[in-house]
C-alpha positions as CSV (number, residue, x, y, z in Angstrom):
1,M,7.5,-10.6,15.5
2,S,8.4,-9.0,18.8
3,T,6.0,-8.4,21.6
4,P,5.6,-4.6,21.0
5,W,4.6,-5.2,17.4
6,I,2.1,-7.9,18.4
7,A,0.6,-5.7,21.1
8,H,0.3,-2.7,18.8
9,L,-1.2,-4.9,16.0
10,V,-3.9,-6.2,18.3
11,N,-4.6,-2.7,19.6
12,E,-4.8,-1.2,16.1
13,M,-7.2,-3.9,14.9
14,R,-9.5,-3.3,17.9
15,R,-9.3,0.5,17.2
16,S,-10.2,0.0,13.6
17,V,-13.2,-2.1,14.5
18,W,-14.3,0.4,17.1
19,L,-14.0,3.3,14.7
20,A,-15.9,1.5,12.0
21,R,-18.8,0.8,14.4
22,R,-18.7,4.3,15.9
23,Y,-18.6,6.2,12.6
24,W,-20.5,3.8,10.3
25,V,-22.7,6.6,8.9
26,E,-19.7,8.6,7.8
27,T,-18.1,5.4,6.2
28,L,-21.3,4.7,4.2
29,L,-21.6,8.3,3.1
30,G,-17.9,8.4,2.0
31,L,-18.4,5.2,0.0
32,G,-21.6,6.6,-1.5
33,F,-19.8,9.7,-2.6
34,M,-17.1,7.7,-4.3
35,L,-19.6,5.6,-6.2
36,S,-21.6,8.7,-7.2
37,L,-18.5,10.4,-8.4
38,F,-17.6,7.3,-10.5
39,G,-21.2,7.0,-11.8
40,G,-21.2,10.6,-13.0
41,L,-17.8,10.2,-14.6
42,L,-18.8,7.0,-16.4
43,L,-22.0,8.5,-17.7
44,A,-20.2,11.6,-19.0
45,V,-17.6,9.5,-20.8
46,L,-20.3,7.2,-22.4
47,K,-22.4,10.2,-23.5
48,A,-19.4,12.0,-24.9
49,S,-18.2,9.0,-26.9
50,G,-21.7,7.9,-28.0
51,Q,-21.0,4.3,-26.7
52,S,-23.0,2.2,-24.3
53,L,-21.8,0.0,-21.5
54,D,-22.5,-3.2,-23.5
55,Q,-20.1,-2.1,-26.2
56,G,-17.1,-2.4,-23.9
57,G,-15.7,1.0,-24.6
58,A,-15.7,1.9,-20.9
59,D,-14.3,-1.3,-19.5
60,G,-10.9,0.1,-19.0
61,L,-12.3,3.1,-17.2
62,I,-14.3,0.9,-14.8
63,V,-11.2,-1.2,-14.0
64,G,-9.2,2.0,-13.6
65,F,-11.7,3.2,-11.0
66,A,-11.3,0.1,-8.9
67,V,-7.5,0.4,-9.0
68,W,-7.8,4.1,-8.2
69,L,-9.9,3.3,-5.1
70,F,-7.1,1.1,-3.8
71,A,-4.4,3.5,-4.8
72,S,-6.1,6.4,-3.1
73,S,-6.3,4.4,0.1
74,A,-2.6,3.7,0.0
75,T,-1.7,7.3,-0.7
76,H,-3.9,9.0,1.9
77,G,-3.9,6.5,4.8
78,I,-0.9,7.9,6.7
79,C,-1.9,11.5,5.8
80,K,-5.3,11.0,7.2
81,D,-3.9,9.6,10.4
82,I,-1.6,12.6,10.8
83,Q,-4.5,15.0,10.1
84,Q,-6.8,13.3,12.6
85,E,-4.2,12.9,15.3
86,T,-3.3,16.6,14.9
87,E,-6.9,17.8,15.1
88,Q,-7.5,15.6,18.2
89,R,-4.3,17.0,19.8
90,T,-3.0,13.4,20.3
91,L,0.0,13.3,17.9
92,E,2.6,14.2,20.6
93,Q,1.2,11.4,22.9
94,L,1.3,9.0,20.0
95,S,5.0,9.8,19.6
96,L,5.6,8.4,23.1
97,A,4.4,4.9,22.2
98,P,6.9,2.0,22.4
99,L,7.0,1.8,18.7
100,P,8.4,4.7,16.7
101,L,5.8,7.0,15.1
102,R,6.9,5.9,11.6
103,S,6.5,2.2,12.4
104,L,3.1,2.8,14.1
105,L,1.8,4.7,11.1
106,A,3.1,2.0,8.8
107,L,1.2,-0.6,10.9
108,R,-2.0,1.3,10.6
109,C,-1.5,1.7,6.9
110,G,-1.0,-2.0,6.4
111,L,-4.3,-2.8,8.1
112,S,-6.0,-0.1,6.0
113,L,-4.6,-1.6,2.8
114,M,-5.9,-5.1,3.7
115,S,-9.4,-3.8,4.1
116,S,-9.0,-1.8,0.8
117,L,-7.8,-4.9,-1.0
118,L,-10.9,-6.7,0.1
119,L,-13.1,-3.8,-1.2
120,T,-11.2,-3.8,-4.5
121,A,-11.7,-7.6,-4.9
122,L,-15.5,-7.2,-4.3
123,T,-15.5,-4.2,-6.8
124,L,-13.7,-6.2,-9.5
125,A,-16.1,-9.2,-8.9
126,L,-19.0,-6.8,-9.5
127,I,-17.3,-5.4,-12.6
128,V,-17.1,-8.9,-14.1
129,G,-20.8,-9.2,-13.8
130,L,-21.5,-5.8,-15.2
131,T,-19.2,-6.4,-18.2
132,E,-20.6,-9.9,-18.8
133,G,-17.1,-11.5,-18.5
134,R,-15.2,-9.1,-20.7
135,V,-13.1,-8.1,-17.7
136,H,-11.0,-10.9,-16.3
137,F,-10.9,-11.0,-12.5
138,S,-7.9,-12.9,-11.1
139,V,-5.7,-13.0,-8.1
140,G,-2.9,-11.7,-10.3
141,V,-4.7,-8.4,-10.8
142,L,-4.9,-7.9,-7.1
143,A,-1.3,-9.1,-6.6
144,M,-0.1,-6.5,-9.2
145,A,-2.1,-3.7,-7.5
146,L,-0.7,-4.8,-4.1
147,A,2.9,-5.0,-5.4
148,G,2.8,-1.4,-6.4
149,A,1.2,-0.1,-3.2
150,P,4.4,0.5,-1.2
151,A,5.4,3.2,-3.7
152,L,2.2,5.1,-2.8
153,V,2.8,4.4,0.9
154,G,6.1,6.2,0.4
155,V,4.3,9.1,-1.2
156,S,1.9,9.2,1.7
157,F,4.9,9.3,4.2
158,A,6.4,12.2,2.3
159,L,3.0,14.1,2.3
160,A,2.6,13.4,6.0
161,G,6.0,14.7,6.7
162,A,5.1,17.9,4.8
163,M,1.9,18.1,6.9
164,L,4.0,18.1,10.1
165,M,5.9,21.1,8.9
166,V,3.2,23.4,7.5
167,K,-0.2,24.7,8.7
168,R,-3.3,23.6,6.8
169,G,-1.2,20.8,5.3
170,E,-4.5,18.9,4.6
171,L,-4.7,20.9,1.4
172,L,-1.7,18.9,0.1
173,M,-3.8,15.7,0.7
174,V,-6.7,17.1,-1.2
175,A,-4.5,18.3,-4.1
176,S,-3.0,14.8,-4.4
177,Y,-6.4,13.1,-5.4
178,P,-6.2,14.1,-9.0
179,V,-2.5,13.3,-9.1
180,V,-3.2,9.8,-8.0
181,M,-5.9,9.5,-10.6
182,G,-3.4,10.6,-13.2
183,L,-0.8,8.0,-12.1
184,V,-3.4,5.3,-12.4
185,A,-4.5,6.4,-15.9
186,L,-0.9,6.7,-17.4
187,P,-0.2,4.3,-20.2
188,A,2.9,2.8,-18.5
189,Y,2.5,-0.7,-19.9
190,P,4.1,-1.9,-22.1
191,I,7.1,-0.6,-20.2
192,N,8.0,3.0,-21.1
193,G,9.3,6.2,-19.4
194,W,6.0,6.6,-17.4
195,A,7.0,3.4,-15.5
196,A,9.5,5.4,-13.5
197,L,6.7,7.3,-11.7
198,P,5.2,5.8,-8.5
199,Y,2.6,3.1,-9.1
200,A,2.1,4.0,-12.8
201,L,3.4,0.6,-14.1
202,S,1.6,-1.3,-11.4
203,A,-1.8,0.3,-12.3
204,A,-1.3,0.0,-16.1
205,A,-0.2,-3.7,-15.8
206,A,-3.2,-4.5,-13.5
207,R,-5.5,-3.0,-16.2
208,A,-3.8,-5.0,-18.9
209,M,-4.2,-8.2,-16.8
210,A,-7.9,-7.4,-16.4
211,A,-8.1,-7.3,-20.2
212,G,-6.5,-10.8,-20.4
213,V,-2.8,-9.8,-20.9
214,Q,-0.1,-11.5,-18.9
215,P,2.8,-9.2,-18.0
216,E,6.3,-10.5,-18.3
217,L,8.5,-11.2,-15.3
218,L,10.4,-7.9,-16.0
219,S,7.3,-5.9,-15.3
220,W,6.9,-7.6,-11.9
221,A,10.5,-6.9,-11.0
222,L,10.3,-3.3,-12.0
223,V,7.1,-2.8,-10.0
224,G,8.9,-4.3,-6.9
225,L,11.9,-2.0,-7.5
226,N,9.7,1.0,-7.9
227,S,7.9,0.3,-4.7
228,L,11.1,-0.2,-2.7
229,I,12.7,3.0,-4.0
230,Y,9.7,5.3,-3.3
231,L,8.9,3.6,0.0
232,L,12.5,4.2,1.3
233,L,12.5,7.8,0.0
234,G,9.1,8.6,1.5
235,A,10.0,7.1,4.9
236,T,13.3,9.0,4.9
237,V,11.5,12.3,4.2
238,F,9.0,11.6,7.0
239,Q,11.8,10.7,9.5
240,W,13.6,14.0,8.7
241,A,10.4,16.0,8.8
242,S,9.2,14.6,12.1
243,G,12.7,15.2,13.7
244,R,12.7,18.7,12.4
245,A,9.2,19.4,13.6
246,R,10.3,18.3,17.1
247,Q,13.2,20.6,17.0
248,L,11.0,23.5,16.0
249,G,8.3,22.6,18.5
250,V,5.6,22.4,15.9
251,L,4.8,18.6,16.1
252,G,1.0,18.2,16.4
253,H,0.4,22.0,16.1
254,F,-2.2,23.6,13.8
């Protein structure tokens, strides 16, 4: 790894720690909101179906929520960075860093994914206890979720590119939350047409693995190919949009 990458990696790690300490109240409130949202959804599903948590009818929903938390972090990491840097009027200065803007955002997103992966692991471990062992927690579940994450990073790059071009682009980020939830919930495993969508096969296979199913090698290969295609597409869209925003003089403008 070259010196600029190492220097930026160290700086971004220090920045992440400082932000976590500086805004710890907001972090806890955000986590509490997510848990409250999930609790309300879980209770509504159980009440509508007439089942209880002990019967196992909601196990798939619980695992899907853990996967959705991770997927949401992958999808919105770069978008949030663009929104925050724009609001703070620092996006143009960030573009002058030794690393290209796209590479710097990808570095930040990678650090965010690692922390989200840790949170997902803790959430799945808690789920194992709540379901009395009906849900299987393994490294393979996390590996499958992580293997599909680059596809959502590509989606985040594309959304961030759109946010550079339009005013109030954060509405695009808000609108993508239910879209990500839909991608996680799609029955893309066993492999079918839904698997062509970003992350759908990865999420479905991770849920299947939590239920004790072991996906075949083809599933892993398709998840990797899906991730590569959408990551390259998203990065290309962002590169074009950022260049166009500079030409129009709207980079970092509200």
